[in-house]
N, C-alpha and C positions, 0 to 999 in steps of 0.2 A: 463679578467673574472676570478674570484677566484675560488678555488676548491668548495667553499660552494655553488656556482652558479650552480655546476653539479650534486649536490646531488639529489638523487630520491625524488621527491614529492609523498606523499602517496595519493592514491585515497580515501583511508577511513584509519584513523589513530587511531584504538582502543587502542594502547599501549600508545599513548600520552594522550588520555583521561583518560585511566585507572591511570596512574601516577598522573594527575591532581585531580581525585576524589578519591585517595587511601584512605585518612582516613576514610571518611563516608562509602566507599565501604567495607572496612576491618571490620568496626563496625557492618554493617548490615550482613555480612557473618559469622562474629564470633558468632553473636546472634543465628543464625540458627544451627550452629555446637553445640552450648551449649544446646539448647533445643531438637534438634534431630528429629523435626517434619517436615520431608523432603517431606511429601506428604500432602497438604492441611493444611499447618502450618499458624500461625497467620498472617504472612507477605502477605499471598495471599489475606486474607480479607481486610487488610490494603490497599494494593495496589488496590483492587476494589474499595474502598471507595474514593481514591485519584484520580483514573482515572474517575469515574463516576462525582466528583465534579469538575474536571477540564473541562469536556465536558458540564455540566450541565444536565447531564442523571440521571434518577431516579435509574437505575439498572446496574451494571457491573458484569460480569462473566468471570473470569480468565479461560483461556484454553491453550492448550498444543503448538497451533501453529495458525497462521493466517488461514491456509488451514483448520484445524479442526475447527475453527470459523465458516467458511463458511459452513462446512458439518453439523455443529450441527443446524445452523439456517435453513437451507434447509430440514434437517431431521425433524425439529419441524414443518415446514409447510406441511409436506407430500409430497414432490416434488419427482417425481419418474417417472416412465415409462409413455410416452406418454405426458409429460409435456414439454414445451418450456420455456427457461430460457434465456432471452435476455442480452447480455453483450458486451462490446467493443472488437473488434477484435485486438485492439492495446493495449494490456497489458500482464502481466505475466500469465503463464499457470494455475496456481492455480485457478483462476477465473473460468476457463473453465472446468478443470478436475473434479471438484466436482460434477456438475450436471451428467456428464457421470458416475462417480462412482455410483451415485445413481439411474441410470436407464433413467435420463432425457436427453434432448438434448439442448446442448449450440446453440443459434441462434446469429450468429455474426452481429455487427452492426459497421459501419463506425464511424469514429472520426472526430472532428473539426480539420481543417489543421493548425490552429494556436495555439489553447490551448492544443490539444491532447486528449481533453475529449469526451465522448460519445456525438454524434450528435443526437439532439431531433428529427429534422425532419427526419433523416434516420430511426430512431427507430420507430416512427409511421409508416413509409413504410413498414418496416419489419414486425411489428405486424400485419399490414393488409394482407401482403403477407402469413403469416403463417395461418391466420384465413381463407383466400380464399382457400389455398391448402388443408385445412381440415385434414391434417394428425397429428397435434400436437395440444395440448390445451395450448394457451398462459397462463403462470402460474406466473412467476416472472420476475423482471428487478433487474439487478446488476448495480448500478452505481459504477464506480471505480473513486476514487480520485487519479487520476494519477501523479506522480512525485512529490507529495507535494500540489498540487493545487485541489481545490473542482470541482466535477462534477457539471453540469448545474441543482441543485437540484429543483428549482422552476419548471422548466419545467418536470422534472422527475416525481415531485409528481403529477403535473396535469395529464400527460399520465397515471400513474398509476391508479389514481382515475377514470379517463375516462373509462378505459379498465377493471377495476376490478382486478389489478394485485398486487401481493405482491412486495413491494419495499424495497430492501436491500442495504446497502452501503459496499462496500470493500475499506476501508480506511487504508490499510495496509501500504501505503506509506506516509499517511499524517496526522497522529496524531499530533497536535499541529497548524494545519493550521486554518484559520478563514474565514468565509463567512459572510458578512453583520455584522462585528463586534462581531461575536459569533464564539467561537470554534466548530469545526467539531466534530460530534458526536451523533447528534439528528435529522439529514436530513431525515433519513428513519425510518422505524419501527424497524430496526435492523441494527447496524453498527458492522463491525468486524474489529479488529485491529491485527496488526502483529508486534512482537518484535524480529524479525530476527536481528542478530547483525548490518546489514548495514542500518537498518531503523533509522530515526532521533531519536527516543527513541527504542533503542535495547538492547537485553540482551545478556548473553554470551551463547547462544543456542537458542533453539526454544522456542517461547511463543506466546500468543495471548490473545485476549479479545473480549467479545461481549457486546455492549452498547444497552439498550433499556429502553424506558419509560413504557413498559407493564410488570407488575409484574408476570402475569401468564406465559407469554413467558420466562421470566427470570427463573421463577421455572422449566419450562420444559428444558431449557438450562442446568441447573444444574443437573437435572436428566440425561439428555443425556450424559454429559461429565463424568459421573460417572457409566457406564454400565446400565442406565436406572433404577437406584435405587430409592426407595421411601423414606419413612421416616427413615428407617434403612438400614445398609448395605446390609443385605440379604433379603430385600423386593424388587423384581424386577418387575417393573411396565411396561417396554417397552424395545425393543432393543436399546441399547445405544452403547456407545464406551468409551475406556479409552483415555479422552481427557483433563486430569487435569493439571493446571499449576504447575510445580516444585516450592516448596517453595525457594530453592536457586535461581531461575530466578525473583521471585517476590522481593527478597531481592536485587539483582542486580539493577532492576528497580526503587526500592524506592530510591537506592542511587543515581541514574541517574536523578531521578526527581528533586533533590535539586538544579541542575544547568541547567535543561531543558530550562527554559525561556532565561537564558544567552545564551545557545547554539542556540537557536532559532533566537534571535537578531543577533549572529555572522554570521549564516548562511546567513540571509537577508543582512548583510553588505557585505558578500563576493559575493553575486548575484549582489547587487548594483555596486560593483567595476568591476564585469565581464561586467555587462551592459554597463558602461561608456567606458570600455577600448576596447570593441569589437564592438561597434556600428560602422556600415558601412563596417564592415569585413564579418561578417557572421550573419545569422539571430538569435539573441538572443530570450530566451523565452518570449512569449506574457503572460501577467498576465490575469488571469480570473477576470473579473470585480468586484469590491467591496470585494476583498479577500486578504488575506495574506498568501503566500506559507509556508510550513514547509521546502521546498527546500531539499527535499530527493535526487532530481536528478537535475542538471543544465545541460539541453539539447539544443545545437544549431542544426541549420540546415545547411548544405551544399548544393551546386548546385545539385550534384549528388554523385553516389557511388564512382567514380573515384577521385573526389575532396576529398571526405571523406577519401579514402584510403591512398591518398597522405599526407593529413594532420596528420593522425594516424601516418604514418612513421615518418613524421618530429617530432612530438611530442615526440615519443619514442626515437628518437636520442638526443632529449634534456632531457631525464629522467622525462618527463611529461606523466602521464598515461591518459588513456582515456577509455571509454566503449561504447558499442552499445546496447542501450535499444530501440527497440528490433530488431534483425536482420531478423526475419520472423514474420509477424502477424500471429495470430493463426489460421486463416482459412487456412494458408498455411503449417501448421505443420504436419507432417505425422501423428501424432496421432488424429488429428481433421479433415483432408481432407474428409475422407469418411463420416462425418458426417455434413459436410457443404452442403447447397443446391444449391450453385454454384452463388450466388449473387455476384455482382461486388462490391469490396470494395477498390476503387482506392486510397483513401486517406492514409489508412494503409499501403497499399503496397508501396506507394510513400514514406511515413515517414521512413519506414524500410530502404530505399536505402540512406537517407540523414541525418539521425539523430545521433549525437555523444555527449555523456555525458563528461563534465570535472569534475575535482575533486571539490567537495564541502562538507566541514565539519568544525566544529569549531575550529580544530586545525590548520587550515591554516592561515599563517601569511600574512600581507599585501604584503610582499614581495614575498611570495610564489605565490599568485594570480598574481602579476605583472609578474613573470616569465611565469605563464602559458598564459598570455594575449600576452606577447611578442612572446611566441613560436607559438600561434595560428596565429598571425599577420604576422609571418615569417620574 
């Protein structure tokens, strides 16, 4: 084995990506440094137009983070004390913390054991249980497009319509994914995006956006992101927040958009190479039907926690990184335990014991991927 075979493989290689896109990146950043409009500069509007066009959405509102995008959407709907917001238990904390910040209660729903997306049948039962208990008002459903794949949107839309609930999409991990041949972004009344650096389209800091086909909601989102202002800076119509997207982050994202299609294709190729090389060794990701993943995360499943721990140790010894998304489902987290109604969520709990993410990003070479496969196979 040569010395190069022992070099560490990056779980995420932003430095290599930056080197590859350096000319367009510098041009974009230098333009901002020249005009000095660091807050709500022209790049923000340009990015909003590009993102809306990509997804086929009528409106896009750039904001300061994916979490703030969630909060602005929920604030616009008046979600607060006494309201129940239904969301998957197997996802990142931001989706659940925002309802609590606004005084509402997150109601955790189990997920599909194969795709890891929210389980529509369990969602129906959770809504009925909340209605029967009579303590909370069912208000909203948050569908999370987890790990780069779409949530079960046709079923979620049907449930929301039947129950009269507001439907929103947390697409933080899945910008660039497709469902039924169309880019994600218009599946719900409002879709939130995150541009955290590790996302398929990531900035060099925090950033986010909201997509919608409703111009009135978009206008409200714009007001809420800027302290609730009206037609002028000092006309305050409502309680808002400071949730604006920095111009420098918009410039970085515009630079990255130039090669984003190629990067998505490379992620897809890496996933296919993993699939072929790991078949019969571990459980590889199951694809959501009629979709294309953005491959934010490539997660395999092991037999149990002991097997996963042993594999992680072996990978580390071979300079191959891995990560666990997520080691605890949300209803088991200290911040949420007291807000959970005690419903059993066995799939989420099982996945947390067996899941392991392997490196997947555009800078991986075929040789890198082959090394990861060899290390997993032992």
